[in-house]
Z-matrix of the N, CA and C atoms (Angstrom, degrees):
N
C 1 1.449
C 2 1.531 1 111.22
N 3 1.333 2 115.47 1 -41.97
C 4 1.463 3 118.88 2 179.42
C 5 1.528 4 111.34 3 -63.31
N 6 1.330 5 116.56 4 -37.32
C 7 1.462 6 119.93 5 178.98
C 8 1.521 7 111.00 6 -64.79
N 9 1.315 8 116.07 7 -40.78
C 10 1.468 9 119.90 8 179.48
C 11 1.518 10 110.05 9 -64.03
N 12 1.311 11 118.26 10 -44.63
C 13 1.462 12 121.75 11 178.72
C 14 1.527 13 111.09 12 -63.82
N 15 1.311 14 116.79 13 -38.05
C 16 1.461 15 120.47 14 178.10
C 17 1.524 16 110.73 15 -64.62
N 18 1.314 17 117.13 16 -43.40
C 19 1.462 18 121.55 17 179.23
C 20 1.532 19 109.81 18 -63.78
N 21 1.318 20 117.05 19 -43.16
C 22 1.466 21 120.70 20 178.95
C 23 1.525 22 110.36 21 -63.29
N 24 1.322 23 117.24 22 -42.48
C 25 1.466 24 121.29 23 179.88
C 26 1.530 25 110.72 24 -63.40
N 27 1.307 26 117.32 25 -43.18
C 28 1.466 27 121.13 26 179.66
C 29 1.527 28 110.06 27 -65.72
N 30 1.315 29 116.83 28 -42.94
C 31 1.466 30 120.24 29 178.64
C 32 1.525 31 110.68 30 -62.70
N 33 1.323 32 117.19 31 -42.09
C 34 1.465 33 120.97 32 178.99
C 35 1.522 34 110.89 33 -63.94
N 36 1.307 35 117.14 34 -42.61
C 37 1.458 36 121.16 35 178.37
C 38 1.525 37 110.64 36 -62.62
N 39 1.312 38 117.00 37 -42.44
C 40 1.458 39 121.32 38 178.04
C 41 1.528 40 110.79 39 -60.95
N 42 1.322 41 116.81 40 -45.37
C 43 1.468 42 121.09 41 179.53
C 44 1.522 43 111.30 42 -62.75
N 45 1.318 44 117.18 43 -42.84
C 46 1.464 45 120.52 44 178.71
C 47 1.520 46 110.94 45 -62.56
N 48 1.305 47 117.23 46 -40.68
C 49 1.460 48 121.30 47 178.73
C 50 1.524 49 110.56 48 -63.18
N 51 1.306 50 116.82 49 -42.29
C 52 1.469 51 120.65 50 179.92
C 53 1.522 52 111.19 51 -64.71
N 54 1.315 53 116.81 52 -42.69
C 55 1.455 54 119.74 53 -178.31
C 56 1.523 55 112.08 54 -75.77
N 57 1.310 56 118.05 55 -29.80
C 58 1.465 57 121.50 56 -178.26
C 59 1.520 58 111.50 57 -72.54
N 60 1.312 59 116.78 58 -35.26
C 61 1.462 60 118.74 59 179.61
C 62 1.518 61 108.40 60 -86.01
N 63 1.300 62 115.73 61 144.75
C 64 1.456 63 118.83 62 179.08
C 65 1.509 64 108.79 63 -120.22
N 66 1.293 65 115.07 64 157.72
C 67 1.461 66 120.25 65 -179.59
C 68 1.520 67 109.83 66 -70.98
N 69 1.302 68 115.08 67 153.04
C 70 1.460 69 120.06 68 175.72
C 71 1.520 70 108.79 69 -69.68
N 72 1.315 71 116.34 70 144.32
C 73 1.452 72 121.47 71 -177.87
C 74 1.527 73 109.89 72 -124.94
N 75 1.350 74 117.06 73 96.44
C 76 1.465 75 119.89 74 -179.15
C 77 1.529 76 113.40 75 -58.94
N 78 1.339 77 118.07 76 -29.75
C 79 1.468 78 120.23 77 179.26
C 80 1.525 79 110.67 78 -64.86
N 81 1.327 80 117.32 79 -41.94
C 82 1.469 81 120.34 80 175.38
C 83 1.523 82 110.17 81 -66.62
N 84 1.333 83 116.30 82 -37.84
C 85 1.456 84 120.47 83 177.90
C 86 1.519 85 112.01 84 -62.89
N 87 1.330 86 116.52 85 -37.00
C 88 1.460 87 120.24 86 178.26
C 89 1.528 88 110.55 87 -65.07
N 90 1.327 89 116.57 88 -41.14
C 91 1.472 90 120.35 89 177.79
C 92 1.530 91 110.45 90 -61.42
N 93 1.322 92 116.08 91 -44.59
C 94 1.462 93 120.47 92 178.80
C 95 1.521 94 110.11 93 -62.98
N 96 1.327 95 116.49 94 -44.35
C 97 1.459 96 120.53 95 179.99
C 98 1.521 97 111.14 96 -58.66
N 99 1.315 98 116.24 97 -48.99
C 100 1.471 99 120.05 98 -178.19
C 101 1.524 100 111.63 99 -62.96
N 102 1.321 101 116.42 100 -36.47
C 103 1.462 102 120.34 101 -177.66
C 104 1.528 103 113.12 102 -79.07
N 105 1.326 104 117.48 103 -34.98
C 106 1.462 105 119.85 104 -170.01
C 107 1.528 106 115.71 105 -116.94
N 108 1.334 107 118.14 106 -20.99
C 109 1.465 108 119.78 107 -169.96
C 110 1.532 109 114.99 108 -117.96
N 111 1.330 110 116.24 109 -34.04
C 112 1.469 111 120.47 110 -172.17
C 113 1.528 112 113.06 111 -60.80
N 114 1.314 113 117.27 112 -30.18
C 115 1.460 114 120.10 113 -179.23
C 116 1.523 115 112.94 114 -57.89
N 117 1.305 116 116.83 115 -37.09
C 118 1.470 117 120.85 116 -179.23
C 119 1.532 118 112.78 117 -100.52
N 120 1.333 119 116.47 118 -36.96
C 121 1.462 120 119.80 119 -173.83
C 122 1.521 121 113.45 120 -96.62
N 123 1.331 122 117.86 121 -0.24
C 124 1.452 123 122.30 122 178.10
C 125 1.515 124 112.65 123 87.14
N 126 1.326 125 115.39 124 154.97
C 127 1.468 126 121.27 125 -177.69
C 128 1.519 127 112.40 126 -61.45
N 129 1.332 128 117.04 127 -26.99
C 130 1.462 129 121.16 128 -179.52
C 131 1.531 130 112.54 129 -102.69
N 132 1.327 131 117.32 130 7.79
C 133 1.470 132 124.66 131 179.68
C 134 1.518 133 113.38 132 63.75
N 135 1.337 134 117.09 133 17.65
C 136 1.467 135 121.18 134 -178.99
C 137 1.525 136 112.35 135 -80.89
N 138 1.316 137 117.10 136 -5.72
C 139 1.457 138 120.75 137 -179.76
C 140 1.515 139 111.83 138 90.91
N 141 1.310 140 114.97 139 166.08
C 142 1.463 141 122.07 140 177.44
C 143 1.525 142 107.83 141 -131.33
N 144 1.331 143 117.18 142 100.07
C 145 1.459 144 120.38 143 -177.49
C 146 1.530 145 113.36 144 -56.31
N 147 1.329 146 117.71 145 -36.12
C 148 1.461 147 120.18 146 -179.42
C 149 1.527 148 111.48 147 -62.90
N 150 1.330 149 116.88 148 -29.38
C 151 1.461 150 121.43 149 178.32
C 152 1.527 151 111.92 150 -95.51
N 153 1.329 152 116.60 151 -0.58
C 154 1.463 153 123.37 152 -175.29
C 155 1.533 154 111.42 153 59.39
N 156 1.340 155 115.07 154 35.08
C 157 1.463 156 121.42 155 176.82
C 158 1.523 157 108.27 156 -99.32
N 159 1.323 158 117.91 157 121.90
C 160 1.459 159 120.70 158 -176.55
C 161 1.524 160 112.95 159 -76.75
N 162 1.314 161 115.04 160 164.54
C 163 1.454 162 121.22 161 171.86
C 164 1.525 163 108.47 162 -66.04
N 165 1.314 164 116.23 163 139.55
C 166 1.471 165 119.83 164 176.83
C 167 1.529 166 110.82 165 -123.47
N 168 1.307 167 116.57 166 17.44
C 169 1.464 168 120.24 167 176.72
C 170 1.519 169 109.66 168 -60.99
N 171 1.302 170 116.20 169 134.65
C 172 1.459 171 121.24 170 174.21
C 173 1.513 172 115.78 171 71.93
N 174 1.314 173 119.07 172 12.06
C 175 1.467 174 120.73 173 -179.85
C 176 1.524 175 110.47 174 -70.73
N 177 1.310 176 116.46 175 145.30
C 178 1.462 177 121.78 176 179.22
C 179 1.529 178 109.85 177 -84.19
N 180 1.313 179 115.20 178 166.72
C 181 1.463 180 120.25 179 176.97
C 182 1.526 181 110.54 180 -60.37
N 183 1.326 182 117.07 181 -37.45
C 184 1.468 183 120.32 182 178.34
C 185 1.525 184 111.35 183 -64.53
N 186 1.319 185 116.79 184 -42.42
C 187 1.469 186 120.44 185 178.96
C 188 1.531 187 111.30 186 -65.18
N 189 1.323 188 115.82 187 -40.02
C 190 1.458 189 119.96 188 179.54
C 191 1.527 190 110.37 189 -66.60
N 192 1.319 191 116.21 190 -45.98
C 193 1.466 192 120.83 191 179.43
C 194 1.524 193 110.57 192 -59.61
N 195 1.321 194 117.10 193 -42.45
C 196 1.465 195 121.03 194 179.33
C 197 1.529 196 110.53 195 -63.12
N 198 1.328 197 116.65 196 -42.25
C 199 1.474 198 120.24 197 178.92
C 200 1.525 199 110.64 198 -62.25
N 201 1.324 200 116.84 199 -41.79
C 202 1.465 201 120.02 200 178.42
C 203 1.525 202 110.75 201 -62.34
N 204 1.306 203 116.24 202 -40.54
C 205 1.463 204 120.70 203 -175.20
C 206 1.518 205 113.54 204 -75.17
N 207 1.325 206 117.41 205 -29.69
C 208 1.462 207 119.76 206 -171.61
C 209 1.520 208 114.81 207 -103.20
N 210 1.323 209 118.08 208 -11.66
C 211 1.456 210 120.33 209 -175.71
C 212 1.521 211 111.61 210 -109.80
N 213 1.310 212 115.59 211 132.31
C 214 1.473 213 119.69 212 177.35
C 215 1.524 214 110.89 213 -71.29
N 216 1.317 215 117.46 214 -18.41
C 217 1.462 216 121.04 215 179.97
C 218 1.523 217 112.74 216 -72.99
N 219 1.310 218 118.33 217 -13.21
C 220 1.454 219 122.00 218 -175.98
C 221 1.530 220 113.24 219 -105.73
N 222 1.297 221 117.26 220 23.98
C 223 1.466 222 120.36 221 -178.03
C 224 1.521 223 112.41 222 -59.81
N 225 1.323 224 117.64 223 -34.41
C 226 1.461 225 120.04 224 -176.75
C 227 1.525 226 113.27 225 -72.92
N 228 1.317 227 117.80 226 -18.05
C 229 1.465 228 119.81 227 -178.31
C 230 1.524 229 112.94 228 -111.26
N 231 1.292 230 118.35 229 2.74
C 232 1.464 231 121.13 230 -179.75
C 233 1.514 232 112.85 231 -62.89
N 234 1.308 233 116.84 232 -22.42
C 235 1.454 234 120.13 233 -176.03
C 236 1.522 235 113.22 234 -88.22
N 237 1.324 236 117.91 235 8.24
C 238 1.459 237 120.06 236 176.19
C 239 1.522 238 109.94 237 -64.48
N 240 1.299 239 116.12 238 141.54
C 241 1.463 240 120.64 239 177.87
C 242 1.530 241 109.55 240 -70.33
N 243 1.321 242 116.80 241 158.26
C 244 1.463 243 118.98 242 176.43
C 245 1.530 244 112.12 243 -56.63
N 246 1.332 245 117.18 244 -35.27
C 247 1.462 246 120.69 245 177.78
C 248 1.514 247 111.94 246 -64.71
N 249 1.337 248 116.60 247 -39.52
C 250 1.466 249 120.25 248 178.58
C 251 1.526 250 111.05 249 -67.26
N 252 1.320 251 116.65 250 -36.76
C 253 1.466 252 120.31 251 177.33
C 254 1.529 253 109.74 252 -65.03
N 255 1.334 254 117.27 253 -40.90
C 256 1.465 255 120.40 254 178.13
C 257 1.522 256 110.67 255 -65.22
N 258 1.336 257 116.50 256 -40.33
C 259 1.466 258 119.88 257 177.32
C 260 1.528 259 110.40 258 -62.88
N 261 1.331 260 116.19 259 -42.18
C 262 1.458 261 120.88 260 178.77
C 263 1.528 262 110.32 261 -61.70
N 264 1.313 263 116.80 262 -44.25
C 265 1.467 264 120.70 263 178.20
C 266 1.521 265 110.93 264 -63.95
N 267 1.329 266 117.34 265 -38.37
C 268 1.462 267 120.66 266 178.23
C 269 1.527 268 110.18 267 -63.07
N 270 1.329 269 116.52 268 -40.01
C 271 1.460 270 119.60 269 177.56
C 272 1.527 271 110.74 270 -67.25
N 273 1.318 272 117.98 271 -46.08
C 274 1.461 273 121.02 272 -178.94
C 275 1.523 274 111.54 273 -61.71
N 276 1.326 275 116.45 274 -31.40
C 277 1.462 276 120.35 275 178.97
C 278 1.530 277 111.67 276 -67.84
N 279 1.339 278 117.25 277 -21.60
C 280 1.465 279 119.78 278 178.71
C 281 1.515 280 112.28 279 -79.70
N 282 1.317 281 117.33 280 -14.49
C 283 1.464 282 121.70 281 -178.10
C 284 1.522 283 109.21 282 -86.22
N 285 1.280 284 116.14 283 129.00
C 286 1.478 285 120.28 284 179.91
C 287 1.495 286 110.13 285 -119.40
C-alpha cells in the first residue's frame, strides 16, 4: 500500500511540475524586446557602440537575469517575471 501511495505521489508531483512550467514564447519575448530593450540595444540586438550598449543576440535567460540584477541601467526591466525573461531569451536565441 505504501508503494502504491508513493508512486501516486510521485506521479502527481511530476504532473504538477509539467503543468506549472510553461514553454518559452519567442513572440512574447519579441514584444518585450521591442518595448524594453531595442531602444538601447538596437532593433537587431546588435548593440549600439555610441551608447556603449553591447550586443545581446543569443543571450541566455541566466545572462539576461544577471545583467538585470547587476546593472543600474536596467532598473526599468528588473520587474520582469521569470517567464518574461525566458521568453526574451528565447527570442534573442532566434537572432543570428
